[in-house]
C-alpha positions in Angstrom: 104.5 80.5 123.9 106.8 77.7 122.6 109.8 77.4 120.3 110.4 75.1 117.3 113.0 72.4 118.4 114.4 72.4 114.9 115.1 76.1 114.1 114.3 77.9 117.4 111.5 80.1 115.9 109.0 81.4 118.4 105.6 79.7 118.0 102.0 80.3 119.1 100.5 77.4 121.1 97.9 76.8 118.4 100.5 76.4 115.6 100.7 72.9 114.1 103.7 73.6 111.9 106.7 75.9 112.2 106.2 78.8 109.7 110.0 79.0 109.1 111.1 75.4 108.7 107.8 73.6 108.2 108.5 71.0 110.8 105.9 69.6 113.3 107.0 71.3 116.6 105.3 68.6 118.7 107.9 66.1 117.6 105.2 63.3 117.5 105.6 62.8 113.8 109.0 64.1 112.6 108.3 63.1 109.0 105.1 65.1 108.8 105.9 68.3 107.1 103.9 71.3 105.9 102.9 70.7 102.3 102.9 74.4 101.2 105.4 77.2 101.5 104.4 79.9 104.0 104.0 83.3 102.4 107.1 85.3 102.9 107.1 89.0 103.2 109.3 90.4 100.4 112.2 92.3 101.9 112.3 96.0 101.1 115.7 97.3 100.1 117.0 99.9 102.4 118.5 103.1 101.0 121.9 103.9 102.3 122.7 107.0 104.5 123.8 109.1 101.5 120.6 108.4 99.6 118.4 109.3 102.6 120.3 112.5 103.3 121.0 113.9 99.8 121.6 117.5 101.0 124.1 116.4 103.7 125.8 114.2 101.1 126.4 117.3 99.0 127.6 119.4 102.0 130.0 116.6 103.0 131.3 116.3 99.4 132.0 120.0 99.4 133.7 120.0 102.8 135.6 116.8 101.9 136.9 118.2 98.7 138.3 121.2 100.4 139.9 119.0 103.0 141.5 116.8 100.3 142.6 120.0 98.5 144.2 121.3 101.7 146.1 118.1 102.2 147.3 118.2 98.5 148.3 121.9 99.0 150.3 121.0 102.1 152.1 118.1 100.5 152.9 120.2 97.4 154.2 123.0 99.5 156.4 120.6 101.5 157.7 119.0 98.4 158.5 122.3 96.6 158.4 125.4 98.8 158.8 127.5 95.7 155.5 126.4 94.2 153.4 129.5 93.5 150.2 130.2 95.5 148.3 130.6 92.2 149.3 127.1 91.1 148.2 125.6 94.5 145.0 127.6 94.3 144.3 126.1 90.9 144.8 122.6 92.3 142.3 123.2 95.0 139.8 124.7 92.5 140.1 121.6 90.2 139.7 119.1 93.0 136.8 121.0 94.5 135.0 121.4 91.2 135.6 117.8 90.2 134.2 116.3 93.4 131.3 118.8 93.6 130.2 118.2 90.0 130.4 114.4 90.3 128.5 114.3 93.6 126.2 117.1 92.5 125.2 115.2 89.3 124.4 112.1 91.4 122.3 114.0 93.9 120.4 115.8 91.1 119.6 112.5 89.4 118.3 111.1 92.7 116.2 114.2 93.2 115.1 114.3 89.6 116.4 117.9 89.2 118.4 119.8 86.6 121.6 121.8 87.4 119.7 125.0 86.7 117.3 124.2 89.6 120.3 123.8 91.9 121.8 127.1 90.8 118.5 128.9 91.4 117.5 127.2 94.7 120.8 126.2 96.3 119.9 127.6 99.7 116.5 125.8 99.7 118.2 122.7 98.3 120.7 122.4 101.1 118.9 123.7 104.1 115.2 123.0 103.6 114.4 120.1 101.3 114.9 116.4 102.1 117.0 116.9 105.3 115.8 113.6 106.8 118.6 113.5 109.4 116.4 115.7 111.7 113.6 113.1 111.5 113.8 109.8 113.2 112.9 107.6 110.1 111.8 104.3 111.7 112.2 105.8 115.1 109.3 108.2 115.3 108.7 109.7 111.9 105.0 110.2 111.2 102.9 110.6 108.1 102.7 114.3 108.9 106.5 114.5 108.4 106.3 112.8 105.1 103.3 114.9 104.0 105.2 118.1 104.9 108.3 116.8 102.9 106.1 116.2 99.8 104.3 119.6 100.3 107.7 121.3 100.2 108.9 119.4 97.2 106.0 117.7 95.3 108.2 116.6 92.4 110.7 114.7 94.6 110.5 111.0 93.7 112.5 109.9 96.7 110.0 111.7 99.1 107.2 109.5 97.7 109.4 106.4 98.0 110.1 107.2 101.6 106.5 107.7 102.4 105.7 104.5 100.5 108.2 102.7 102.7 106.5 104.1 105.8 103.1 102.9 104.7 104.5 99.5 103.7 106.0 99.0 107.2 102.7 100.1 108.7 100.9 97.4 106.7 99.0 100.0 104.5 100.1 98.3 101.3 97.5 100.1 99.1 98.8 103.5 100.1 102.3 102.3 99.7 101.6 101.1 96.1 100.1 104.5 95.3 103.1 106.4 96.6 105.6 104.1 94.8 103.5 104.7 91.6 103.9 108.5 92.0 107.6 108.0 92.5 107.7 106.0 89.3 105.9 108.7 87.3 108.6 111.1 88.4 111.5 108.7 87.8 110.9 105.9 85.3 114.3 104.4 85.9 114.1 103.8 89.6 114.4 100.0 89.9 113.8 100.2 93.7 110.4 101.9 93.3 109.3 99.2 90.9 110.6 96.5 93.2 108.9 98.0 96.3 105.6 98.5 94.6 105.8 94.9 93.5 106.3 93.9 97.2 103.2 96.0 98.1 101.1 94.3 95.3 102.3 90.9 96.5 101.2 91.6 100.0 97.7 92.5 98.6 97.6 89.3 96.6 97.8 91.1 93.3 100.5 88.8 91.9 100.1 89.8 88.2 100.8 93.4 89.0 103.6 92.4 91.3 105.3 90.3 88.7 105.0 93.1 86.1 106.8 95.4 88.5 109.4 92.8 89.3 110.0 92.3 85.6 110.6 96.1 85.1 112.9 96.2 88.1 114.9 93.3 86.7 115.0 95.0 83.3 116.6 98.1 85.0 118.8 96.1 87.4 119.2 92.5 86.1 121.7 91.5 88.9 119.5 92.2 91.9 119.0 88.9 93.8 116.2 90.3 96.0 114.0 90.9 92.9 114.4 87.3 91.7 113.6 86.0 95.1 110.4 88.1 95.4 109.3 87.3 91.9 109.9 83.6 92.6 107.6 83.8 95.6 105.0 85.6 93.5 105.2 83.0 90.7 104.8 80.3 93.3 101.6 81.9 94.7 100.2 81.9 91.2 101.0 78.2 90.8 103.8 78.7 88.2 106.3 76.5 90.0 108.9 76.1 87.1 109.2 79.9 86.9 109.4 80.2 90.6 112.2 77.6 90.8 114.1 79.3 88.0 113.9 82.7 89.8 115.0 81.2 93.2 118.0 79.5 91.6 118.9 82.7 89.9 118.6 84.5 93.3 121.0 82.0 94.9 123.4 82.4 92.0 123.5 86.2 92.3 123.2 86.7 96.0 126.2 87.3 98.4 124.0 87.6 101.5 123.9 84.3 103.5 120.4 85.0 105.0 118.8 85.7 101.6 120.5 82.6 100.1 119.3 80.5 102.9 115.7 81.7 102.6 115.8 81.1 98.8 117.3 77.7 99.2 114.7 76.7 101.8 111.8 77.9 99.6 113.4 76.1 96.6 113.7 72.8 98.5 110.0 73.1 99.5 108.9 73.7 95.9 110.9 70.8 94.6 109.6 68.5 97.3 106.0 69.6 97.0 105.5 70.9 93.5 
């Protein structure tokens, strides 16, 4: 095992060029450089904690609303001891309902559910479906866990996306694409599902399909730098260099993440040097 003297990337003994910076690690010919851009794995966008634990998000919203209401109650009572209990109770009710309705609507959209479903199945909703906090995610979750999740709630788009992420990380890109497709059928406006399916298609070399999905993801979320980066790589693999350059420049203009900007700039420099 050796390391690139230019960027520190770990290299196999048989490697002639560094896959990250393209330099000749032997140092014998420093001007010699790789004349093609190494295929880069499109980065999957991670869902935040609240998106992965929708039930707990709702529970915390309820609990938090009562905590805020209690603080407001206490402050109001200190400011005016003569304030009636009924008035303070109304304040708590308004705060609790406002927070619960706002968070509840967001959760229901993520789960592709209507308010009626929540009213009918509230116990099931909070305690049974989609409680991923009890499963280790990238730390031990198996396909059986995802299968059970989908069995319990077959119309949950996020469940298919989660299983798709699992298959993608395992290198089973065909299965990942199928699951992302099922998620898209349940939620046509999920930009992440289109983006991640595009990543899976890219890994399988199906760049036309990948670009079509990236186009839809950009239509739904036109300011996502990751999508422009990944579409730029796909265009480059197809030999459409001007479009690839345009997307990478757009990525750099939109991104606020130094690592993504550096990757895009590196790929852009290579494309301009070796069109």
